[in-house]
ROVOMI-723384 format. One record per residue (C-alpha): residue number from 0; residue in one letter; y, x, z. Coordinates in nm, 4 decimals. Example, Ala and Ser with C-alpha at 12.3 -4.5 7.8 and 13.67 -1.06 7.14 Angstrom:
BEGIN
GUVEX   seq   type      north       east         up
GUVEX     0      A    -0.4500     1.2300     0.7800
GUVEX     1      S    -0.1060     1.3670     0.7140
This chain:
BEGIN
GUVEX   seq   type      north       east         up
GUVEX     0      M    -0.0002    -0.0048     0.0047
GUVEX     1      H     0.3565     0.1306    -0.0808
GUVEX     2      L     0.6183     0.0461     0.1606
GUVEX     3      T     0.9877     0.0308     0.0580
GUVEX     4      N     1.2565     0.1476     0.2851
GUVEX     5      Y     1.3537    -0.2061     0.2806
GUVEX     6      S     0.9974    -0.3447     0.3861
GUVEX     7      L     1.0223    -0.0992     0.7019
GUVEX     8      N     1.4262    -0.1394     0.7702
GUVEX     9      K     1.3850    -0.5151     0.7636
GUVEX    10      N     1.2052    -0.5129     1.1259
GUVEX    11      S     1.4789    -0.2647     1.2821
GUVEX    12      P     1.7005    -0.4179     1.5566
GUVEX    13      K     1.9645    -0.2267     1.3465
GUVEX    14      Y     1.9147    -0.4401     1.0217
GUVEX    15      V     2.2044    -0.6446     0.9295
GUVEX    16      N     2.1252    -0.9697     0.7426
GUVEX    17      G     2.3658    -1.0171     0.4532
GUVEX    18      A     2.4407    -1.3721     0.3438
GUVEX    19      D     2.3972    -1.2427    -0.0330
GUVEX    20      A     2.3076    -0.9510    -0.2687
GUVEX    21      F     2.6887    -0.9083    -0.2924
GUVEX    22      S     2.7440    -0.8664     0.1036
GUVEX    23      R     2.8001    -0.5634     0.3197
GUVEX    24      G     2.4223    -0.6160     0.4811
GUVEX    25      S     2.1431    -0.3779     0.5097
GUVEX    26      K     2.0350    -0.4611     0.1610
GUVEX    27      R     2.3118    -0.4560    -0.0633
GUVEX    28      C     2.3053    -0.4859    -0.4916
GUVEX    29      L     2.4073    -0.1696    -0.6583
GUVEX    30      K     2.7477    -0.3014    -0.7877
GUVEX    31      V     2.8680    -0.3074    -0.4225
GUVEX    32      I     2.7208     0.0431    -0.3645
GUVEX    33      W     2.9515     0.1384    -0.6585
GUVEX    34      E     3.2563    -0.0305    -0.5278
GUVEX    35      D     3.2263     0.1174    -0.1925
GUVEX    36      L     3.1919     0.4739    -0.3319
GUVEX    37      A     3.4983     0.4286    -0.5559
GUVEX    38      N     3.6837     0.2754    -0.2528
GUVEX    39      E     3.6197     0.6256    -0.0966
GUVEX    40      G     3.7715     0.8256    -0.4039
GUVEX    41      V     3.4505     0.8813    -0.5534
GUVEX    42      N     3.4594     0.9392    -0.9193
GUVEX    43      V     3.1824     0.6388    -1.0050
GUVEX    44      E     3.1603     0.7080    -1.3828
GUVEX    45      E     3.0935     1.1085    -1.3550
GUVEX    46      L     2.8369     1.0290    -1.0823
GUVEX    47      K     2.6408     0.7757    -1.2951
GUVEX    48      D     2.6726     1.0381    -1.5801
GUVEX    49      K     2.5189     1.3096    -1.3449
GUVEX    50      I     2.2580     1.0591    -1.2559
GUVEX    51      I     2.1771     0.9802    -1.6166
GUVEX    52      Q     2.1435     1.3561    -1.6929
GUVEX    53      L     1.9420     1.4332    -1.4262
GUVEX    54      T     1.7117     1.1459    -1.4799
GUVEX    55      Q     1.6740     1.2646    -1.8535
GUVEX    56      K     1.6038     1.6357    -1.7681
GUVEX    57      Y     1.3250     1.4929    -1.5409
GUVEX    58      L     1.1699     1.3083    -1.7741
GUVEX    59      T     1.2033     1.5593    -2.0567
GUVEX    60      G     1.0482     1.8054    -1.7986
GUVEX    61      M     0.7446     1.5376    -1.7068
GUVEX    62      F     0.6573     1.4593    -2.0543
GUVEX    63      P     0.4081     1.7139    -2.1381
GUVEX    64      F     0.2179     1.6299    -1.7882
GUVEX    65      L     0.2558     1.2468    -1.8375
GUVEX    66      K     0.1043     1.2732    -2.1789
GUVEX    67      Y    -0.1829     1.5040    -2.0593
GUVEX    68      Y    -0.2734     1.2952    -1.7873
GUVEX    69      Y    -0.2488     0.9663    -2.0261
GUVEX    70      H    -0.4505     1.1209    -2.2578
GUVEX    71      A    -0.7381     1.2657    -2.0035
GUVEX    72      T    -0.7501     0.9344    -1.8328
GUVEX    73      F    -0.7199     0.6993    -2.1368
GUVEX    74      P    -0.8862     0.9054    -2.4125
GUVEX    75      K    -0.9385     0.5803    -2.6583
GUVEX    76      S    -0.6368     0.4353    -2.5411
GUVEX    77      K    -0.3503     0.3352    -2.8032
GUVEX    78      G    -0.0605     0.3117    -2.5787
GUVEX    79      K    -0.1705    -0.0061    -2.3884
GUVEX    80      C    -0.0747     0.1562    -2.0736
GUVEX    81      F     0.2353     0.2966    -1.8774
GUVEX    82      H     0.3344     0.4945    -1.5947
GUVEX    83      V     0.5896     0.3766    -1.3332
GUVEX    84      I     0.8144     0.6405    -1.2144
GUVEX    85      G     1.0696     0.6306    -0.9266
GUVEX    86      L     1.3351     0.8614    -0.8280
GUVEX    87      D     1.5075     0.8961    -0.4898
GUVEX    88      I     1.8543     1.0702    -0.5713
GUVEX    89      L     2.0294     1.1842    -0.2531
GUVEX    90      I     2.4199     1.1800    -0.2982
GUVEX    91      D     2.6328     1.3984    -0.0981
GUVEX    92      D     2.9874     1.5729    -0.0833
C-alpha cells in the first residue's frame, strides 16, 4: 500500500480542514500555492520553468532504464502498458 502525505497528515491534530480546494487549509490546490509563493516575492514563472527543466532532464536520463525494464518485463508487448513516475521537488531559498 502506498500512503501519501495527505493519507498520513489528515489524522494529525495539526491538520487544518479547509472548506474547499482553494482554502488555506492543510490540503490546498496548486493554484493557491503559486499565489502564496508569488505573494512572498518568488518569480513563479521562473520556478515553473526550472521544475519543467528538472523533470525533462530526469525523464531523459531515466528513459533508457525504463525502456530496458519495460522490454525485459513485457518482451512481447506492443506498448499496452505504462509506468507511473512521481517526483517530489523540494523548493527552498
